[in-house]
FIPA-216979 format. One record per residue (C-alpha): residue number from 0; residue in three letters; x, y, z. Coordinates in nm, 4 decimals, padded with zeros to 6 digits. Layout:
> nr|rest|X|Y|Z
> NUM|ALA|X|Y|Z $
...
# end
This chain:
> nr|rest|X|Y|Z
> 0|UNK|08.9366|10.7736|-02.6440 $
> 1|UNK|08.9793|10.4220|-02.4946 $
> 2|UNK|08.7770|10.1278|-02.6486 $
> 3|UNK|08.5797|10.0831|-02.3280 $
> 4|UNK|08.5280|10.4737|-02.3183 $
> 5|UNK|08.4163|10.4450|-02.6829 $
> 6|UNK|08.1308|10.1658|-02.5842 $
> 7|UNK|08.0245|10.3386|-02.2783 $
> 8|UNK|07.9682|10.6361|-02.5046 $
> 9|UNK|07.7275|10.3938|-02.7129 $
> 10|UNK|07.4398|10.4613|-02.4913 $
> 11|UNK|07.2661|10.1160|-02.3411 $
> 12|UNK|07.5635|09.9140|-02.4647 $
> 13|UNK|07.7386|10.0436|-02.1430 $
> 14|UNK|07.4728|09.9010|-01.9094 $
> 15|UNK|07.5988|09.5185|-02.0394 $
> 16|UNK|07.9637|09.6408|-02.0166 $
> 17|UNK|07.9457|09.7895|-01.6587 $
> 18|UNK|07.7812|09.4369|-01.5678 $
> 19|UNK|08.0144|09.2361|-01.7236 $
> 20|UNK|08.3223|09.4552|-01.5028 $
> 21|UNK|08.1233|09.3583|-01.2292 $
> 22|UNK|08.0187|09.8047|-01.1911 $
> 23|UNK|07.7001|09.9295|-01.1205 $
> 24|UNK|07.5820|10.2345|-01.3253 $
> 25|UNK|07.5353|10.5481|-01.0990 $
> 26|UNK|07.1531|10.5371|-01.1849 $
> 27|UNK|07.1079|10.1956|-01.0545 $
> 28|UNK|07.3251|10.2435|-00.7576 $
> 29|UNK|07.0582|10.4873|-00.6230 $
> 30|UNK|06.8056|10.2439|-00.7045 $
> 31|UNK|06.9454|09.9737|-00.4642 $
> 32|UNK|06.8529|10.0183|-00.1053 $
> 33|UNK|07.1357|10.1596|00.1636 $
> 34|UNK|07.1271|09.9524|00.4216 $
> 35|UNK|07.2567|10.1239|00.7825 $
> 36|UNK|07.3247|09.9105|01.0715 $
> 37|UNK|07.2334|10.0466|01.4285 $
> 38|UNK|07.0426|09.9633|01.7226 $
> 39|UNK|06.7351|10.1213|01.6897 $
> 40|UNK|06.6289|10.1339|02.0222 $
> 41|UNK|06.2825|10.3442|01.9571 $
> 42|UNK|06.0168|10.4227|02.1970 $
> 43|UNK|05.7801|10.6093|01.9583 $
> 44|UNK|05.7556|10.7223|01.5888 $
> 45|UNK|05.5058|10.9776|01.6840 $
> 46|UNK|05.6898|11.3104|01.6180 $
> 47|UNK|05.5918|11.4288|01.9510 $
> 48|UNK|05.6510|11.1287|02.1849 $
> 49|UNK|05.9582|11.0164|02.0282 $
> 50|UNK|06.2791|11.0930|02.2044 $
> 51|UNK|06.5616|10.8649|02.1146 $
> 52|UNK|06.8999|10.8703|01.8637 $
> 53|UNK|06.7181|10.6769|01.5896 $
> 54|UNK|06.3991|10.9053|01.6423 $
> 55|UNK|06.6411|11.2223|01.5477 $
> 56|UNK|06.7380|11.0285|01.2228 $
> 57|UNK|06.3984|10.8916|01.1367 $
> 58|UNK|06.1938|11.2463|01.2251 $
> 59|UNK|06.4522|11.4874|01.0273 $
> 60|UNK|06.4180|11.2992|00.7282 $
> 61|UNK|06.0289|11.2428|00.7562 $
> 62|UNK|05.9363|11.5937|00.8589 $
> 63|UNK|06.0628|11.9483|00.8049 $
> 64|UNK|06.1146|12.2342|01.0513 $
> 65|UNK|06.1035|12.5806|00.9867 $
> 66|UNK|06.4660|12.6090|01.0279 $
> 67|UNK|06.7314|12.3558|01.0050 $
> 68|UNK|07.0782|12.2953|01.1850 $
> 69|UNK|07.3299|12.4014|00.9331 $
> 70|UNK|07.6249|12.1483|00.8196 $
> 71|UNK|07.8591|12.4150|01.1065 $
> 72|UNK|07.6733|12.2619|01.3733 $
> 73|UNK|07.5510|12.5721|01.5042 $
> 74|UNK|07.4092|12.8150|01.2748 $
> 75|UNK|07.0530|12.7648|01.1285 $
> 76|UNK|06.9545|12.8104|00.8100 $
> 77|UNK|06.5536|12.8109|00.6175 $
> 78|UNK|06.3526|12.5424|00.5764 $
> 79|UNK|05.9974|12.5455|00.5643 $
> 80|UNK|06.0153|12.9103|00.6643 $
> 81|UNK|06.1994|13.1712|00.4360 $
> 82|UNK|06.2660|13.4257|00.6408 $
> 83|UNK|06.2120|13.5346|01.0013 $
> 84|UNK|06.1975|13.7983|01.2317 $
> 85|UNK|06.1946|13.8802|01.6493 $
> 86|UNK|06.0992|14.1710|01.8317 $
> 87|UNK|06.3712|14.3749|02.0827 $
> 88|UNK|06.3038|14.1608|02.3822 $
> 89|UNK|06.2815|13.7823|02.2057 $
> 90|UNK|05.9091|13.7454|02.3110 $
> 91|UNK|05.7700|13.7683|01.9664 $
> 92|UNK|05.8803|13.5728|01.6470 $
> 93|UNK|05.7373|13.5844|01.2899 $
> 94|UNK|05.8037|13.3338|01.0284 $
> 95|UNK|05.6900|13.3378|00.6443 $
> 96|UNK|05.6614|12.9972|00.4908 $
> 97|UNK|05.7858|12.9059|00.1566 $
> 98|UNK|05.4803|12.9529|-00.1177 $
> 99|UNK|05.5700|12.5944|-00.2776 $
> 100|UNK|05.5965|12.3677|00.0396 $
> 101|UNK|05.4012|12.0527|00.0434 $
> 102|UNK|05.3521|11.7834|00.2473 $
> 103|UNK|05.3898|11.3748|00.1068 $
> 104|UNK|05.0751|11.4015|-00.0063 $
> 105|UNK|05.0658|11.7132|-00.2311 $
> 106|UNK|04.8750|11.9198|00.0090 $
> 107|UNK|05.0298|12.2781|00.1323 $
> 108|UNK|05.1998|12.3162|00.4118 $
> 109|UNK|05.0447|12.5966|00.5837 $
> 110|UNK|05.0561|12.8309|00.8671 $
> 111|UNK|04.7690|12.5948|01.0425 $
> 112|UNK|04.9600|12.3057|01.0717 $
> 113|UNK|05.2294|12.5018|01.2374 $
> 114|UNK|04.9945|12.6240|01.5093 $
> 115|UNK|04.8532|12.2789|01.5331 $
> 116|UNK|05.2204|12.1276|01.5326 $
> 117|UNK|05.3671|12.3220|01.7929 $
> 118|UNK|05.0575|12.3175|02.0304 $
> 119|UNK|05.0465|11.9059|02.0261 $
> 120|UNK|05.3943|11.9410|02.1229 $
> 121|UNK|05.3602|12.1590|02.4050 $
> 122|UNK|04.9904|11.9904|02.5242 $
> 123|UNK|05.1088|11.6151|02.4938 $
> 124|UNK|05.3424|11.6620|02.7631 $
> 125|UNK|05.5518|11.4308|02.6489 $
> 126|UNK|05.9481|11.3878|02.6841 $
> 127|UNK|06.0252|11.6433|02.3934 $
> 128|UNK|05.7380|11.8874|02.5167 $
> 129|UNK|05.9994|12.1130|02.7107 $
> 130|UNK|06.0813|12.3036|02.3533 $
> 131|UNK|05.7633|12.4857|02.3796 $
> 132|UNK|05.7875|12.5796|02.6948 $
> 133|UNK|05.6937|12.9590|02.7142 $
> 134|UNK|05.4983|12.9548|02.4509 $
> 135|UNK|05.1621|13.1371|02.5515 $
> 136|UNK|04.9519|13.2081|02.1826 $
> 137|UNK|05.0584|13.1494|01.8007 $
> 138|UNK|04.8671|13.3537|01.5424 $
> 139|UNK|04.7799|13.2637|01.1947 $
> 140|UNK|04.6889|13.5890|00.9889 $
> 141|UNK|04.7737|13.4757|00.6571 $
> 142|UNK|04.7856|13.1043|00.5245 $
> 143|UNK|05.1722|13.1355|00.4874 $
> 144|UNK|05.2217|13.3939|00.8262 $
> 145|UNK|05.2780|13.2477|01.1701 $
> 146|UNK|05.3650|13.4207|01.4790 $
> 147|UNK|05.4665|13.3043|01.7924 $
> 148|UNK|05.4366|13.4545|02.1358 $
> 149|UNK|05.6281|13.3603|02.4287 $
> 150|UNK|05.5639|13.4727|02.7880 $
> 151|UNK|05.9168|13.5504|02.8381 $
> 152|UNK|06.2091|13.6183|02.6397 $
> 153|UNK|06.3711|13.3436|02.4672 $
> 154|UNK|06.6763|13.3736|02.2661 $
> 155|UNK|06.7213|13.0395|02.1856 $
> 156|UNK|06.3824|12.9842|02.0773 $
> 157|UNK|06.5094|12.9623|01.6712 $
> 158|UNK|06.7825|12.7060|01.7530 $
> 159|UNK|06.5038|12.5161|01.8886 $
> 160|UNK|06.3441|12.5119|01.5811 $
> 161|UNK|06.6205|12.3040|01.4699 $
> 162|UNK|06.5186|11.9872|01.6317 $
> 163|UNK|06.3941|11.7156|01.4796 $
> 164|UNK|06.1042|11.7085|01.7334 $
> 165|UNK|05.9705|12.0095|01.5971 $
> 166|UNK|05.9196|11.9141|01.2563 $
> 167|UNK|05.5649|12.0504|01.1090 $
> 168|UNK|05.2896|11.7879|01.0761 $
> 169|UNK|05.0153|11.7515|00.8263 $
> 170|UNK|04.7496|11.8496|01.0724 $
> 171|UNK|04.4535|11.7415|00.8413 $
> 172|UNK|04.5654|11.3917|00.8153 $
> 173|UNK|04.6844|11.3422|01.1664 $
> 174|UNK|04.3803|11.4717|01.2990 $
> 175|UNK|04.1894|11.2452|01.0920 $
> 176|UNK|04.3785|10.9648|01.2446 $
> 177|UNK|04.3552|11.0566|01.6390 $
> 178|UNK|04.5832|11.3037|01.6889 $
> 179|UNK|04.5038|11.5677|01.9287 $
> 180|UNK|04.6481|11.9468|01.9800 $
> 181|UNK|04.4283|12.1134|02.2350 $
> 182|UNK|04.4947|12.1434|02.6093 $
> 183|UNK|04.3662|11.7912|02.6879 $
> 184|UNK|04.6051|11.6113|02.4103 $
> 185|UNK|04.7694|11.4282|02.6908 $
> 186|UNK|04.4840|11.2245|02.7819 $
> 187|UNK|04.2696|11.2226|02.4790 $
> 188|UNK|04.5276|11.1866|02.1729 $
> 189|UNK|04.4931|10.8330|02.0064 $
> 190|UNK|04.7492|10.8390|01.7071 $
> 191|UNK|05.0617|10.7058|01.8579 $
> 192|UNK|04.9939|10.3443|01.7013 $
> 193|UNK|04.8849|10.4787|01.3530 $
> 194|UNK|05.2369|10.6758|01.3772 $
> 195|UNK|05.3964|10.3440|01.3779 $
> 196|UNK|05.2684|10.3036|01.0246 $
> 197|UNK|05.2389|10.6520|00.8677 $
> 198|UNK|05.4264|10.9434|00.8459 $
> 199|UNK|05.2944|11.3152|00.8010 $
> 200|UNK|05.5571|11.5075|00.6894 $
> 201|UNK|05.7027|11.7071|00.4158 $
> 202|UNK|06.0524|11.5545|00.4415 $
> 203|UNK|06.2459|11.4019|00.1413 $
> 204|UNK|06.1452|11.0550|00.2841 $
> 205|UNK|05.8398|10.9118|00.4248 $
> 206|UNK|05.7775|10.5860|00.6291 $
> 207|UNK|05.7919|10.2894|00.4348 $
> 208|UNK|05.7529|10.0128|00.7062 $
> 209|UNK|05.8345|09.9694|01.0881 $
> 210|UNK|05.9107|09.6321|01.2462 $
> 211|UNK|06.0359|09.6854|01.6685 $
> 212|UNK|06.3576|09.5684|01.7104 $
> 213|UNK|06.3954|09.4443|01.3350 $
> 214|UNK|06.3917|09.7786|01.0647 $
> 215|UNK|06.3058|10.0866|01.0059 $
> 216|UNK|06.2378|10.1550|00.5966 $
> 217|UNK|06.2397|10.4478|00.4324 $
> 218|UNK|06.1581|10.5148|00.0595 $
> 219|UNK|06.1929|10.8511|-00.1256 $
> 220|UNK|05.8979|11.1186|-00.1008 $
> 221|UNK|05.7819|11.1373|-00.4596 $
> 222|UNK|05.6119|11.4778|-00.3731 $
> 223|UNK|05.9299|11.6438|-00.2225 $
> 224|UNK|05.9034|12.0059|-00.2730 $
> 225|UNK|06.2935|12.0055|-00.2737 $
> 226|UNK|06.5841|11.8447|-00.4122 $
> 227|UNK|06.5480|11.4764|-00.4461 $
> 228|UNK|06.7326|11.2236|-00.2266 $
> 229|UNK|06.9973|11.0472|-00.4122 $
> 230|UNK|06.9066|10.7215|-00.2663 $
> 231|UNK|06.5509|10.6518|-00.3068 $
> 232|UNK|06.4918|10.3480|-00.0356 $
> 233|UNK|06.7355|10.3206|00.2764 $
> 234|UNK|06.6792|10.0635|00.5614 $
> 235|UNK|06.7857|10.0998|00.9103 $
> 236|UNK|06.8398|09.7370|01.0115 $
> 237|UNK|06.8423|09.6046|01.4030 $
> 238|UNK|07.2188|09.5160|01.5019 $
> 239|UNK|07.2720|09.5455|01.9009 $
> 240|UNK|07.6476|09.6072|01.9056 $
> 241|UNK|07.9612|09.6899|01.7896 $
> 242|UNK|08.0714|09.3648|01.6926 $
> 243|UNK|07.7211|09.2737|01.4664 $
> 244|UNK|07.7634|09.5847|01.3084 $
> 245|UNK|08.1339|09.5534|01.2221 $
> 246|UNK|08.0168|09.2188|01.0709 $
> 247|UNK|07.7377|09.3287|00.8779 $
> 248|UNK|07.9718|09.6089|00.7173 $
> 249|UNK|08.2428|09.3796|00.6187 $
> 250|UNK|07.9962|09.1281|00.5001 $
> 251|UNK|07.8394|09.3837|00.2443 $
> 252|UNK|07.5133|09.3536|00.4153 $
> 253|UNK|07.5632|09.6641|00.5927 $
> 254|UNK|07.6884|10.0175|00.4151 $
> 255|UNK|07.6765|10.1953|00.7381 $
> 256|UNK|07.7654|10.1067|01.0692 $
> 257|UNK|07.6627|10.3151|01.3252 $
> 258|UNK|07.7841|10.1962|01.6511 $
> 259|UNK|08.1352|10.0935|01.6116 $
> 260|UNK|08.3294|10.1574|01.9000 $
> 261|UNK|08.7102|10.2382|01.8502 $
> 262|UNK|08.8411|09.9034|01.9643 $
> 263|UNK|08.6085|09.7190|01.7118 $
> 264|UNK|08.7008|09.9342|01.4297 $
> 265|UNK|09.0983|09.8648|01.4530 $
> 266|UNK|08.9924|09.5248|01.3738 $
> 267|UNK|08.8596|09.6439|01.0441 $
> 268|UNK|09.0841|09.6222|00.7837 $
> 269|UNK|08.9344|09.5998|00.4318 $
> 270|UNK|09.0159|09.8303|00.1778 $
> 271|UNK|08.6673|09.8909|00.0815 $
> 272|UNK|08.5680|10.0368|00.4374 $
> 273|UNK|08.6050|10.3892|00.5345 $
> 274|UNK|08.7120|10.5017|00.9161 $
> 275|UNK|08.6728|10.8269|01.0433 $
> 276|UNK|08.6721|10.9239|01.4016 $
> 277|UNK|08.5469|11.2544|01.4879 $
> 278|UNK|08.4687|11.4637|01.8166 $
> 279|UNK|08.1099|11.4750|01.9225 $
> 280|UNK|07.8588|11.6443|02.1529 $
> 281|UNK|07.7254|11.3154|02.2659 $
> 282|UNK|07.8004|11.2087|02.6228 $
> 283|UNK|07.7548|10.9145|02.8827 $
> 284|UNK|07.6819|11.0147|03.2464 $
> 285|UNK|07.5656|10.8624|03.5812 $
> 286|UNK|07.2768|10.9772|03.7700 $
> 287|UNK|07.1648|10.9826|04.1343 $
> 288|UNK|06.8174|10.9448|04.2286 $
> 289|UNK|06.7738|11.0852|04.5721 $
> 290|UNK|06.4105|11.0163|04.5611 $
> 291|UNK|06.3971|10.6573|04.4448 $
> 292|UNK|06.2476|10.3810|04.6999 $
> 293|UNK|06.5452|10.1551|04.7005 $
> 294|UNK|06.7881|10.3809|04.8708 $
> 295|UNK|06.9295|10.2012|05.1658 $
> 296|UNK|07.1101|10.5436|05.2758 $
> 297|UNK|06.9985|10.9061|05.1911 $
> 298|UNK|07.1729|10.9935|04.8963 $
> 299|UNK|07.2468|11.3591|04.9788 $
> 300|UNK|07.4311|11.6057|04.7894 $
> 301|UNK|07.7880|11.5216|05.0272 $
> 302|UNK|07.7384|11.1418|04.9700 $
> 303|UNK|07.6593|11.2251|04.6114 $
> 304|UNK|07.9880|11.4103|04.5939 $
> 305|UNK|08.1549|11.1369|04.7951 $
> 306|UNK|08.0670|10.8771|04.5337 $
> 307|UNK|08.1536|11.0925|04.2261 $
> 308|UNK|08.5021|11.2058|04.3566 $
> 309|UNK|08.5494|10.8009|04.3693 $
> 310|UNK|08.5070|10.7402|03.9955 $
> 311|UNK|08.8200|10.7137|03.7856 $
> 312|UNK|08.7224|10.9087|03.5083 $
> 313|UNK|09.0415|10.8706|03.2842 $
> 314|UNK|09.0307|10.4822|03.3812 $
> 315|UNK|08.6232|10.5027|03.2732 $
> 316|UNK|08.7565|10.6510|02.9069 $
> 317|UNK|09.0321|10.4285|02.8572 $
> 318|UNK|08.8364|10.1086|02.9363 $
> 319|UNK|08.4966|10.2034|02.7376 $
> 320|UNK|08.6582|10.3879|02.4103 $
> 321|UNK|09.0107|10.2911|02.4091 $
> 322|UNK|09.0824|10.6193|02.5038 $
> 323|UNK|08.9009|10.7684|02.2041 $
> 324|UNK|08.6972|11.0508|02.4233 $
> 325|UNK|08.7130|11.3500|02.6425 $
> 326|UNK|08.6462|11.4327|02.9954 $
> 327|UNK|08.3139|11.6431|03.0349 $
> 328|UNK|08.2945|11.8989|03.3297 $
> 329|UNK|07.9271|11.9440|03.2948 $
> 330|UNK|07.5637|11.8187|03.1740 $
> 331|UNK|07.6100|12.0904|02.9187 $
> 332|UNK|07.8801|11.9460|02.6664 $
> 333|UNK|08.1678|12.0614|02.5854 $
> 334|UNK|08.1957|12.3067|02.3057 $
> 335|UNK|07.8088|12.4769|02.3739 $
> 336|UNK|07.8002|12.8157|02.5586 $
> 337|UNK|07.9038|12.8427|02.9015 $
> 338|UNK|08.1679|12.5388|02.8943 $
> 339|UNK|08.4771|12.7364|02.8235 $
> 340|UNK|08.7323|12.6435|03.1390 $
> 341|UNK|08.4739|12.4574|03.3809 $
> 342|UNK|08.6401|12.2246|03.6216 $
> 343|UNK|08.6746|11.8812|03.4976 $
> 344|UNK|08.5618|11.5838|03.6971 $
> 345|UNK|08.7994|11.4762|03.9378 $
> 346|UNK|08.9065|11.1592|04.0803 $
> 347|UNK|09.0050|11.1733|04.4804 $
> 348|UNK|08.9863|10.9025|04.6862 $
> 349|UNK|09.0879|11.0528|05.0072 $
> 350|UNK|08.8359|11.3323|04.9596 $
> 351|UNK|08.5389|11.0890|04.8806 $
> 352|UNK|08.6681|10.9233|05.2254 $
> 353|UNK|08.6138|11.2063|05.4233 $
> 354|UNK|08.2698|11.3097|05.2950 $
> 355|UNK|08.1567|10.9366|05.3987 $
> 356|UNK|08.3273|10.9322|05.7597 $
> 357|UNK|08.1670|11.2724|05.8055 $
> 358|UNK|07.8185|11.0903|05.7491 $
> 359|UNK|07.9088|10.8044|05.9916 $
> 360|UNK|07.9377|10.5738|05.6588 $
> 361|UNK|08.3288|10.4779|05.6438 $
> 362|UNK|08.2142|10.1105|05.6977 $
> 363|UNK|08.0243|10.1717|05.3576 $
> 364|UNK|07.6617|10.0400|05.2079 $
> 365|UNK|07.5120|09.9500|04.9335 $
> 366|UNK|07.3683|10.1325|04.6256 $
> 367|UNK|07.1303|09.9527|04.3819 $
> 368|UNK|07.2190|10.0263|03.9971 $
> 369|UNK|06.9567|09.9179|03.7338 $
> 370|UNK|07.0985|10.0121|03.3887 $
> 371|UNK|06.9597|09.9887|03.0019 $
> 372|UNK|07.1461|09.6484|02.8149 $
> 373|UNK|07.2580|09.8478|02.5216 $
> 374|UNK|07.5523|09.9928|02.3252 $
> 375|UNK|07.5337|10.3635|02.2950 $
> 376|UNK|07.8411|10.5668|02.1166 $
> 377|UNK|08.0538|10.2670|02.1396 $
> 378|UNK|07.9839|10.2552|02.5083 $
> 379|UNK|07.8652|09.9120|02.7084 $
> 380|UNK|07.6564|10.0483|02.9835 $
> 381|UNK|07.6823|09.7358|03.1433 $
> 382|UNK|08.0506|09.7391|03.1140 $
> 383|UNK|08.0763|10.0870|03.2302 $
> 384|UNK|07.8883|10.0333|03.5315 $
> 385|UNK|08.1375|09.7341|03.6249 $
> 386|UNK|08.4085|09.9626|03.5620 $
> 387|UNK|08.2481|10.2119|03.8428 $
> 388|UNK|08.1463|09.8755|04.0258 $
> 389|UNK|08.5298|09.8549|04.1065 $
> 390|UNK|08.6174|10.2185|04.1292 $
> 391|UNK|08.3197|10.2768|04.4203 $
> 392|UNK|08.4519|09.9221|04.6216 $
> 393|UNK|08.7748|10.1203|04.6957 $
> 394|UNK|08.5294|10.3326|04.9080 $
> 395|UNK|08.3469|10.0520|05.0978 $
> 396|UNK|08.0555|10.1256|04.8747 $
> 397|UNK|07.9024|09.8019|04.6991 $
> 398|UNK|07.7316|09.8873|04.3414 $
> 399|UNK|07.4622|09.6224|04.2741 $
> 400|UNK|07.4422|09.6270|03.8842 $
> 401|UNK|07.0847|09.5051|03.7167 $
> 402|UNK|07.1337|09.5308|03.3251 $
> 403|UNK|06.7350|09.5446|03.1929 $
> 404|UNK|06.5975|09.5842|02.8525 $
> 405|UNK|06.5895|09.9558|02.7867 $
> 406|UNK|06.1881|09.9592|02.7812 $
> 407|UNK|06.2204|09.8320|03.1574 $
> 408|UNK|06.4296|10.1058|03.2228 $
> 409|UNK|06.2412|10.3403|03.1217 $
> 410|UNK|05.9553|10.2268|03.3607 $
> 411|UNK|06.1424|10.1830|03.6141 $
> 412|UNK|06.3253|10.5581|03.6499 $
> 413|UNK|05.9720|10.7063|03.6402 $
> 414|UNK|05.8403|10.4801|03.9378 $
> 415|UNK|05.9886|10.3805|04.1597 $
> 416|UNK|06.2930|10.5227|04.0524 $
> 417|UNK|06.6465|10.4183|04.0180 $
> 418|UNK|06.9013|10.4971|04.2688 $
> 419|UNK|07.2121|10.5164|04.0736 $
> 420|UNK|07.2097|10.4406|03.6972 $
> 421|UNK|07.3922|10.5192|03.3832 $
> 422|UNK|07.2439|10.6972|03.0691 $
> 423|UNK|07.3351|10.9141|02.7492 $
> 424|UNK|07.2091|11.2237|02.5589 $
> 425|UNK|07.2746|11.3586|02.2040 $
> 426|UNK|07.1837|11.7290|02.1413 $
> 427|UNK|06.8627|11.8200|01.9734 $
> 428|UNK|06.9622|12.1675|01.8565 $
> 429|UNK|07.3009|12.3932|01.9190 $
> 430|UNK|07.2112|12.5909|02.2130 $
> 431|UNK|07.2839|12.5238|02.6193 $
> 432|UNK|06.9090|12.6011|02.7441 $
> 433|UNK|06.7895|12.2111|02.6413 $
> 434|UNK|07.0470|12.0771|02.8745 $
> 435|UNK|06.9059|12.3081|03.1755 $
> 436|UNK|06.5706|12.2346|03.0553 $
> 437|UNK|06.6558|11.8792|03.0769 $
> 438|UNK|06.9131|11.7930|03.3166 $
> 439|UNK|06.8760|12.0723|03.5228 $
> 440|UNK|06.7182|12.0944|03.8689 $
> 441|UNK|06.4257|12.3608|03.8178 $
> 442|UNK|06.0541|12.2548|03.8561 $
> 443|UNK|05.9568|12.0057|03.5923 $
> 444|UNK|06.2262|11.9116|03.4052 $
> 445|UNK|06.3029|11.5552|03.3369 $
> 446|UNK|06.5826|11.4604|03.5662 $
> 447|UNK|06.4078|11.7124|03.8593 $
> 448|UNK|06.1027|11.5185|03.8451 $
> 449|UNK|06.2748|11.1494|03.8096 $
> 450|UNK|06.5638|11.1798|04.0691 $
> 451|UNK|06.3100|11.3480|04.2960 $
> 452|UNK|06.0569|11.0782|04.2534 $
> 453|UNK|05.7956|11.3967|04.1930 $
> 454|UNK|05.9146|11.5993|04.4758 $
> 455|UNK|05.9504|11.2989|04.7156 $
> 456|UNK|06.3176|11.4807|04.8147 $
> 457|UNK|06.3442|11.8593|04.7672 $
> 458|UNK|06.6221|11.9053|04.4835 $
> 459|UNK|06.4964|12.2121|04.3143 $
> 460|UNK|06.8400|12.4753|04.2752 $
> 461|UNK|06.6462|12.8234|04.2645 $
> 462|UNK|06.9710|12.9512|04.1334 $
> 463|UNK|06.9411|12.7619|03.8054 $
> 464|UNK|06.5732|12.8641|03.7528 $
> 465|UNK|06.6734|13.2478|03.7892 $
> 466|UNK|06.9679|13.2267|03.5670 $
> 467|UNK|06.7912|13.0267|03.3068 $
> 468|UNK|06.5861|13.3656|03.2727 $
> 469|UNK|06.8654|13.5905|03.2673 $
> 470|UNK|07.0227|13.3779|03.0034 $
> 471|UNK|06.7403|13.3339|02.7722 $
> 472|UNK|06.6804|13.6979|02.7752 $
> 473|UNK|07.0640|13.8027|02.7228 $
> 474|UNK|07.2623|13.8442|02.4151 $
> 475|UNK|07.6408|13.8547|02.3273 $
> 476|UNK|07.9379|13.7465|02.5503 $
> 477|UNK|07.6619|13.7801|02.8639 $
> 478|UNK|07.5099|13.4702|02.7007 $
> 479|UNK|07.7918|13.2335|02.7674 $
> 480|UNK|07.8827|13.3806|03.0843 $
> 481|UNK|07.5335|13.3158|03.2350 $
> 482|UNK|07.5087|12.9230|03.1240 $
> 483|UNK|07.8689|12.9090|03.2491 $
> 484|UNK|07.7202|13.0232|03.6215 $
> 485|UNK|07.4566|12.7990|03.5544 $
> 486|UNK|07.7004|12.4960|03.4302 $
> 487|UNK|07.8719|12.5302|03.7841 $
> 488|UNK|07.5313|12.5181|03.9725 $
> 489|UNK|07.4522|12.1565|03.7764 $
> 490|UNK|07.8181|12.0350|03.8411 $
> 491|UNK|07.7510|12.1540|04.2238 $
> 492|UNK|07.4191|11.9496|04.2216 $
> 493|UNK|07.5513|11.6191|04.1633 $
> 494|UNK|07.2805|11.4584|04.0442 $
> 495|UNK|07.4012|11.4333|03.6573 $
> 496|UNK|07.7782|11.3315|03.6566 $
> 497|UNK|07.9395|11.3296|03.3450 $
> 498|UNK|08.1759|11.0343|03.2440 $
> 499|UNK|08.2980|11.0330|02.8918 $
> 500|UNK|08.2142|11.2377|02.5603 $
> 501|UNK|08.2852|10.9484|02.2964 $
> 502|UNK|08.4741|11.0539|01.9863 $
> 503|UNK|08.2373|10.8957|01.6825 $
> 504|UNK|08.3119|10.6296|01.4601 $
> 505|UNK|08.1897|10.6641|01.1333 $
> 506|UNK|08.2202|10.3235|00.9318 $
> 507|UNK|08.1045|10.3089|00.6012 $
> 508|UNK|08.1633|10.1291|00.2836 $
> 509|UNK|08.4045|10.3228|-00.0080 $
> 510|UNK|08.0648|10.3268|-00.2557 $
> 511|UNK|07.9036|10.5480|-00.0135 $
> 512|UNK|07.9380|10.9170|00.0283 $
> 513|UNK|07.7715|11.2080|00.2303 $
> 514|UNK|07.8477|11.0307|00.5789 $
> 515|UNK|07.8841|11.3207|00.8431 $
> 516|UNK|07.7958|11.3571|01.2361 $
> 517|UNK|07.5037|11.6122|01.2565 $
> 518|UNK|07.4600|11.7404|01.6447 $
> 519|UNK|07.0633|11.7795|01.6060 $
> 520|UNK|07.0079|11.4807|01.3809 $
> 521|UNK|07.2742|11.2255|01.3925 $
> 522|UNK|07.3013|11.1674|01.0348 $
> 523|UNK|07.1371|11.3540|00.7553 $
> 524|UNK|06.9966|11.0545|00.5241 $
> 525|UNK|06.9189|11.2997|00.2084 $
> 526|UNK|07.2805|11.3618|00.1787 $
> 527|UNK|07.3752|11.0077|00.1194 $
> 528|UNK|07.4513|10.9134|-00.2144 $
> 529|UNK|07.6462|10.6191|-00.3700 $
> 530|UNK|07.9518|10.6812|-00.6170 $
# end
């Protein structure tokens, strides 16, 4: 045994020796706040109004669903539910709750909380409400049994319940603070402000503080019924761009930088920092809104197709992420059911010009393009639009780019609409229905509603409606086949045009362990620890 080893074995003297050597004892290291640098871009902390990438991290850390997405990013595992069954036609799902599960106030997680949570998620009519689409009733025969009944078959329902937005809320606490689950929740619920300062879940962390555009702070849930998280306090610090995040990482001000682009990553050469580049299911897309008030010419399908043909997709990947990304065929991302062998987007200037000439638009026109001024997955959305501006100029189309704050973009896309824009999406669970329900031209989907400006232009694709119903009732190989047919229809719609699926850069200090990409939750905080 070496001299240092003997001293370490002597107990309390070890702390002094480690301090003298510049090291931090393992237990003390876990007590230090772990700092994550990222652009917060939070629209809400209400579990049923939140809909953002940071929201996924927050909700999956402070709440728990009935099931959770496994590390393989495809299968599900037990969480608050220890077991579940479905009837033969996938219209009824029965769950048994963990007998020892408790909320952060120590009260038991019961069937009434599940029922209340799902009903509020459906009735509040916010962005994630589509996840409860088709739920007709919820039964609670005893405190630990929940039965969910569906109007139609839904083979993806179990997968949906791995989404962070379906985490179970302490219904008693939330109701006391203005939360409403009834049919009138969209107009009577008053809890959103309360949720900005409080969490009400059973997850490994609780909300400590949130300051908009500054920080989101977590502390370990001292009543967590599962394995306690190694890190006791985690802070997500606002850092708007890749360069500032890299600077925080290199200076030691941050332990993890979440939105470093490949070009910036190449400038980091510290031996104390690990850089990993991994494929992701995230993607950046451009979107046409034919119903927007500012359209100077009708953005019908042929015009949309012409503009899509004019985009240099590979050039956009090279320009935005230095080639560290992939083409994506449809709004259903690569690797999800139905995406095998889809035709990738094609640059074809001759076809673009032919289509415009057939419309009498060969001399060109202008398109207004408002975009949120932000960096997502290493892509600066305004810079991407500048690249597309150059592309469209080749067919005499002028793109008028206006960067705005994200909150302004959200308001404008709803009313009066934005003719052309760029946006981003990350999965909420592993399953293709979510993309049809969000991007598909089916009645009431997020983009059908906003691209048409609530029906000012008829964009509904009935084939997508019918095929989705068939896919949700299907099993085996039929599932992928049907989603492939839907993907082809969505490509043909030419409302949503994916441009790049960026590789994800994981950048973190070598003292941190457990950093990984999660398809539903971005970064699982409870898996992080220090060496």
